[in-house]
N, C-alpha and C positions, 0 to 999 in steps of 0.2 A: 504493500500500500504506500503510495507516495506521501511524503511528509505534508504537503499542502492539503491533501484529502483528509489525513488524520487530524490536522488542525481544525479544519472545517467541522468535522464531526465533534471534536472536543468542544469547540466554541458553541455549537448547537446544544450540547449537553449542559454546558455551564449556564447558557441562557435559560434553559428549561428549569434547571435547579434554582436559579435566581428568581425566576417567576414564581416557583412554588414557595420559596422561602419568604417572599413578601407577605402574603396573608397569614402564614403560620407564625412568623416571628413578630408580627404586629399584634399578636394576641387575639386572633379570631378563633374563639372557642365555640364550637357548635353545640346545640342543645340536644345531643344524641343521648338518649337515656341509657344506652348500653355502655357509653364511655364516661359520661359526666354525672348522670343521675339527677340533673336539674333541668328546668325549662329555660327557654330563651328569656322570659320575663325575670326569672330568678337570677339569671346570669347578669342581666342588665342592672338589677338592683344591687347585686354583689359588687359589680364594677363601680357603681356610684359610691358604695360604702368603702371602696378600696380594700375589699377583702380577698380579691382574686389576684392581686398583683404579686408575683413571685418575689422572694427576698432578693433574688439575683436577676431582676428584670433587665432585659437586654436594651442597650442603647442602639436602636435600630439604625440611626444615621451612621453611627460609628461602624457597626457591623457591615452595612451595605458598602460603605466607603472602602473598607478593608477587602471586601469581596471584589469590587470593581478593579481596585488597584492590583490585585493578585492574579486575575484571570489570564492576562496576557502571558505572564511568566509561567503560570501553571501549564497552559496549553503548550508552550514551547518545550517545557521540561518533559511532559508526557510524550509529545511527538518525537523528541530527540531520543527518548528511551526506546520507543517502539522502532524507530529507524535503526538504532544501534543493534537491537535484537534481530532485525531482518538482515542486517549486514553480517552479523555473527553467523547466521545460518548459511549464508552464501559463501563467505570467506572466513572460515574458522581461524582465529589468531591466538597463539599462545600468550596468555596474559603475563605481563611483567610482574616479578615478585613484589609484594607489598609488605611493608613492615607491619607487625601485629597491631601496633598502636596507631596506625595510620588513619587519618580522618576519612580516607577513601573507602574504609569499610562500611561507612554509612553516609549515603548521599542526602544531605539536608535540603528538603524542598519546602521548609516551613515558611520561607519568604515568598515562595512561588505558588504554593498550593492554596486552594480554596479553604481547606480546613487545616492547613499546616501539615502537609504530608512529609514523611520521611521514607527512605528506601533502605531496606536491609539487604545488602548484597549477598550475605551468607544464606539467608532464608529465601532470597529472591521474592520478597513481597513488600508492598507498600503498607504503611500504617500511619496513624495520626499522631501528631505531637501531643504532649501532655496537657497543653493549655490552648486548644484551638478556639475559634470564635463560637462554636456550638455550645461550649461549656456555659456561657452566660445565658443561653436560650433555655436550657433545661429540656424537659421531655413531656410530651402529651401524646396520648394514644392516637390523636387525630393526625399526628405527623406520619404515622404508619399508614393511615387511611389514604392520605394524599401522596404517598411515596410513588405510586405507579405513574403519576404525572411526570415525575423525574426519571422514568424508566428504571425504577428500583423495584425489584420483586424478590420476596423472601419468605421463609418460614420463620416463626418466632415463638418464644415461650417467655412468660413473665412469672417471676417469683415475688409475691407480695407478702410482707410481714411487718409487724410493729416492733420497734426497738427504741428505747429511751425517748418515749413521748413523740415519736415521729413515725410516719408511714414510710416504709422502705420499699424500693422496687429494684430488683436485679433482673435485667432482661438480656436474652441472647437472640441474635439474628444470624441467619445464614442464607445466602442467596446471591442474586445478580445485582450489581451496582452499576447502572448505566449500561452502555453497549460494550464496554471494554474490559470490565473487571468483575470478578466474583470473589466472595470471601465470607468473613464472619465478624461479629462484634459482641462484646459483653459490656453493658452499661450499668452503672450504679447510681441510683437517684434516691432522694428522699424529700419529704415535705412535712410541714407542721400538721398535726392531727386535726387542728381546727380550720384548716383550709378547706373551703366548701367545694372547690372544684379540683378535679384530678389532674392538676398540673404539678409535675415534680421538678425540683431543682437538681442540677448536677451536684454531687456531693463535694464538699470542700476538701482541702488537702488532708485535714485531720481525720476525715471519714473515708478516705480512699482505702480500698481493700487489697490485700496481697493476693494475687491470682496469676494464673498462666493459662494458655490456650494452645491446643494442637488442632490443626485443621486437616481433615482427611477427605479424600474423594474416592468413591468406588469406581474402579476402572476394569473393563473387561474387553479383551481383544478377540479377534477371530479364532485364534488358536491358543488363547491365554485364559486361564481360569480367573474369574473375577476376584479381585481382592482390594482391600482398603490401602490406599497409598497416601502417605503423609505429604501434604503440599507445603506446609510451613508451620512453624511454632512461634508463639510469642512468649518470651521468657518470664519467669516468676519475678514479679515486681509489684509495687503499689500503684494501682490504676483507679481512675474513675470511669475510663472508657478504654477497653482493651480491643484493638482492631487489627485486622490483617486482610489485604486484598492482593490478588494476583491477576495478571492479564488473562483474558479468556471470556468465553460466553457460554453460559449454561442456560439452555432453553427449558426452564422449569425443571421438574424431576429433582427437587431439592432433597429428596430422601437419600440420594446418593452423595450427599454432603454431610459431614459429621464433625461435631465439635466435642473434643475431650477437654473438660474444664476442671480446674482445681481452684477453689475459692476458700480463703482462710477467714473465718469469722473473727470479730474483735474480742469476743468473750463467749462464754457458754450460753448466755441469754440470747445473743444473736445467733449462735449455732443452732439453738433450739428452734427459733423462728424460721431460719433459712431452711433447715431440713424438713420441717413441716410443710413449708411452701413447695419444696421440691417433691415431696410425697404427694401433695395435692395434685400435681401435674402428672402423676403416674410414672415418674422417672426413678430408676434405681440409683443408689449412691452408696459410697463408702465414706467412713469418717476416720481420720487419722489425727488425733489431738483436736485442734480447732479447724482443721482443713477438711473440706467436703470435696470429694472426687466423684464426678459423674460424667455421663455422655449424653449429648443431645443430638439426636439423629432426625 
């Protein structure tokens, strides 16, 4: 694929994502009883009473400015990456030795990416920086509802529980992200119990959880027995949003994508709430100390 064509596709994707972000980030909360449990009239009343404003309410102007300024560099970075991959297939070149502590081990795209993306050359996957602009937006289930407009399609599972006077949400996604990438995410959110609408804040640094993620894909060849192949791993660390994306296109059939997760609770009270939430979703798990180990397929 020529670089110019790739850039046009990427620009179109960015435009669609920006279009979707406008109504969502500006706090348009629908009165869907399955998601919010309140009517439009109640939402309007709550808004007037300033009860639905998240503690970390996004500065929309600042967010959009950051988006617009980064789109051009992001498109160039992605298209250059894809062009390099294509050239490598046509003319394999022996890479030059790199020092173990070299900065080339990790290509920082945080200044170029829409969400502050990094590239892990060892795992050959993209992932988000620790403090991208999405962090100030938080999470609402409506974001998932409108994701298809941005060509994002996925399977997801939510673990909801109470801990220290807050409603907590740990959510896992796996699927297709736009036309060019597929992968997985684990997000950690919470909100005050007295907040009337189900909009969660991204957890602060003190509430990040130690976790890791292995992403697998089930592959079967003409003369090859089907088996699960690891595509990438995200190392054990403290995250509010653990992500990984690789180039490719999965046309649905997300049952052939698998996330092996390890999440460490802050204490045994949180461990109890988290394991009960996992059980409620019908997922088997193992416990090692405060660490919960399970697979989402």
